[in-house]
N, C-alpha and C positions, 0 to 999 in steps of 0.2 A: 503494500500500500504506500509506504512512505520511505523517506530516507532517515537514517539514524541520527539522533540528536547528539550533539557534541557538548555535553554539560558535565561538569566535573564532580558535582555532588548530587546525590539522589536520596529521595525519602520514600521508604517502603515500610509496610507492615508485613509480617509473616516471614517472607524472604525477599531478596533482591531480584527483580525481574528484568533488569536493564538489558540483558542479552536478547530479550524478546520484545522489548518496547521499541516503538518507532514513531516518527512524527514528521510534520511538514516544515521543520525549521527553515527559516529563510536563509538561503545560501549566499555565498559571495560571488555568484556569477554576475556579469555585467548587465546593466539595464538593456533590455531589448534582445538579449541572447536567450537561446534555448538549450536546455540540458536534459539528457536522457537519464532516467532513474529506473531502478528495478528493486522491488521488495518481494522476497519470496520466503516461504517457510515450508519445510518438509517435516512431517511429524508422525509420531505413533504414540498413542496414549491408551493404556489398558487399565480399566477399573474393575477390580475383583471385589464386588460388593455382594453380601449375602443376607442383608437385612430386609425389612418390609417397607423401607422408606425410599431407597434409590436403586435403580437398575444398574447392573454391571454390564459393561460393553467395551468394545475397542474401537477407537478412532484412528485411522491410518490414511494418510493422503498428503496433499500439498496444496498450497495456493501461491499465485504469482500475480503481481500488479506492476506491469511495465507502464511507465508514464513519461510524459514530456513536461518539463518545468520551464515556465517563462517568467522572467523578471520584468514586470510592467513598470515598476517604480522601486526606489530603494526600500520602500516600506510595503510594497504590494507584490505578491507572488501568486501565480496560477499554476496548478497541477492538473493535468488531464490525462487519463489513461483508461485501461480496461482491467477488470479484476476477474480472474478465473480460479475456481476451486474444484479440485478433484478428490473424491474419496474412493479408495480402492475397494473393489467388490461390487461397485455399482456401474452400470453402463452410462456413458456420457459424463457431463460435468454437473457437479452439485450447484455451482453458481457461475453465471457469466453476465457481467453487467459493466457499464461504463462508470468511471469515477471522475469526479471533478471537485476541486477545492480552490476557493479564493481565500487568501490569507492576508491580513493587514497587521503590521507590527508597529507598536507604539512603545518605545523604551523596553521595559521588561514584560510587556503584555503582548499577546498574540490573539487575534480574533479570526476564527475560521468559519467559513460558510460553504455548505455542500457536504462532502465527505469529511467527517471530523475525526479526531484522534480518539478512537474508542477502545473498548474492552480494557486490557490491563493498563493502558495509558492513563485512565482515570485514577489509578492507584487506590481503588477501593479495597476494603478488607473482604475476605472470602465470604463471610455471611451476607454481604450486600451484593457482591458480584463474583461468581465463580471464575477461577483462572481459566476454566475450559472455554469461556466465550472467545478467547483468542483463536480457538479452532472452529467452534460451531457458529459464531456470529462475528466474523472479522470486521465487517463493515457497519458503520453507523452513519446516519444522515441527519443533518440539521444545522445547529449553530453551537458555537463553543467560544468561551473566553478563558485563556490560560495565562498564568503568571508564574514565573520562577526566577528567584534570585537567591543564589547559594542554596540553603536547605529550605527556604520558604517556598511554598507551593500552593497554587489555587487553580482549580479546574471547575468551571461551571458549564453545563451543557444541556441541550435538548436534542433527543434522538427521536425523530418521527418515524415510527416503525411501520405503521399501517394507516392509510387514509380510508375514508368512507364517502359514499355518495348517497344523497337523499333517495330513499326508496329501496336501497340495497340492504343486505343482511350483515355485511362486514362492519364490525365496530372499529373505530379508530383506536390506535394504540400509541401512546406517547410516554417516553421515559425521559425524565429529567433528573439532574442531581448536582451536587457540589462536593468537592473534596478539598480539604484545607489542612495544610501543615504550617504552623506558625514559624517565625524565625526562632532560632535556638537561643536559649539562655544558658550560659556556662557558669558553673560554680566549681571552682578548682578544675579538676579534670573530668567532670561530668557535664553532659549536655542534656538540657530539658527542652521538650517541645510539646505544645498543645496540638491535639488532633481533633478534627471535626469533619463529619461526613453525613450526607443525607441523600436518599434516593426516593423519587416519587414516580409511581407508575399509574397511569390513568387509562381505563378502558371505557369507551362510551361513544357518544356521537348523537346528533340531533336528526330527527326525521328519517330514521332507519327502521327497517322491518326486522327487528331482532328481539327475541325473548330473553336474551342474556342481560343480566343486570349491569347497571353502570357501577364501576368499581374504581376506587382510588386508594392505593396502598402506599403508605409512608414508612420508610425505614431510616431513622436517625441513628447516629453513632457518635459518641464522644470519648476521647481517650487522652492518655498521657504517655509520652515517650521518654525513656531514660537511656542514654547512650554513653558508652565509655570506649575510647580508643585504646587499643592495646599495643600500639606501635605502628609501624609502617603497613598500611593497607590491611589492617586487622581491627575488628571492633566487636563489641557485644552490645546488643540492643534489647530493651524490654519495652513492650507495648501492651497496655491494658485498656480495654474498651468496654463501655456499657452500650448495649445495642437495643433498639426498640422496634416494635411493629405496631402500626395503627391502621385499622381499616374498620370504620364504624359499622357495628358496635364492638368489633374485636380488638383485643389488646394483647401484646406479648412483650416479653423482656428477655434479655440474654446478657451473658458475660463472656468475653473473649480475651483470653490471656495468652501472650506470646513472648517468647524470648528466642533470639537466634545469634549465633556467632558466624562471622564471615571473614574470608580473606579474598584474594584475587581469584582463587580457583575453587574453593569449597565453601559451602554453607551448611550449617547444622542448626535446625530450629525445633522448638517444642511449643505446641499450642494446646490449650485446653478450652473447650467450648461447653457452655451450659446454657441451653435455651429452654424457655418455658412458654408454650403456646406461640411459638415463633414462626413467622412466614416472611420470606423475601422472594419476589418473583424471579430474580436472576441470581440469587445466592447459591452457594454450594448445596447440592441436593441432600447431602448427608446431614446438614444442619437444620433441616426443616422439620416441623412437627407433623405436617400433612404429607402423606405419601405421594411421591411422584413416580412410583413404580407401575409398570404396565399391568392393567387389570387389577389394580389394588388401590384405586383412588379413594375409597372410603376409609382406609386405614389411617389412624391418627395416634400419635404419641404425645401426651401432654408435655413431657420433658425429654430433651435429648442431651446426653452427656458424652463427650468424645475427648479422648486423648490422642494427639496427633504428633508424629515425628516427621520432620521434613529434612531430607538429605539431597543436596544439590551439588553437582560437579559441573563446572563450566570450563570449556576450552575456547580460547581465542585464537583461531587459526590465522586470522588477519583482522584488520579493522573492518573488513567487509563480510567476513565469514566467521560465524560463531556457532558453537554446539553447546547444548545444555542437557544434562541427564538429571532426572528428578525421580526420587523414590519417596513415597509418602505412606507409611503404615498408619492405620487407624485402629483404635480400640474403643468399641462401644461399651461404656461402663454399665449402662442400664441393662442391655441384653447380653452382655458378656460375649461379644462377637469380635473377632480379629479380622480386619479387612485391609486392603492395600491398593495403591495406585502407582503406576510407573509411567514415565514419559521420556521420550528422546526427541529433541528438536534441533533442526539445522536451519539457521537463518542466514540469508544472503542478501545484502543490500549494496547496490551499485549506484 
């Protein structure tokens, strides 16, 4: 989809996803010039789940987004291309569609119109947005405002997923959200950061012939980060979040605790999730109270309690080619079930 960002500090919960993140950062090409870009990802992700909440399956395939970049003004850039996605085991392409983005830069702010920087680029926590959307929903369309300066980060967006026409049955589907990481405050050798996120999903529309109810789901999250550098390119981070779910008249709450160690090649993380009557439309399936398993939609668990280990190995082949191996064992404390997920990802950006 996009070309890789060249930023020196990053802010993440759970683990660092920078090898897979991509964006439309305004480049140094001359005004009026055209530049070719390619973003591609080859992936395999295997979910071995045995509970009543989430299906186990394997995703294997690739996507590619060749595009042309045009510098209209020193603060305005246009990207236009085509996106193709192929999943092995199915005939034909899973997706084939044009991509188009107009970006305006103002100091440390970037404003995007068209195809926005979606999925993991929002830097949401897993309960609000599953990592797997980088594979299953690579494209988002709408409007976005982004800010980054050192470790401070803000992303506000609207993703228009489905439109409707008067008299038709399809409901409109709109996803909007904010992701905020405050500037760091240092006390001796410790860094503190306030974290706030929110996701709003609306399903509805006027003058349509649908028996489905109008729904608005809100998922806020607030947290605190504590980070300690352990020397060159090595650190330990602790993130603790309080997460909510609101959909009138339903309410849910959750706690999401994370700690991870990382250096330039390895990451080791531990997460604990406790959710009570929790639902998030795009969050990790394992963290939901309502089942998303095939032919098991009526199943519900009032509380979900998970212990998660995250193991990541990154290889930087070059500035343009990177590989990431991820292994995530889960233990369902309520049902006493051991589950796991593995993934291998090869990203290439020219």
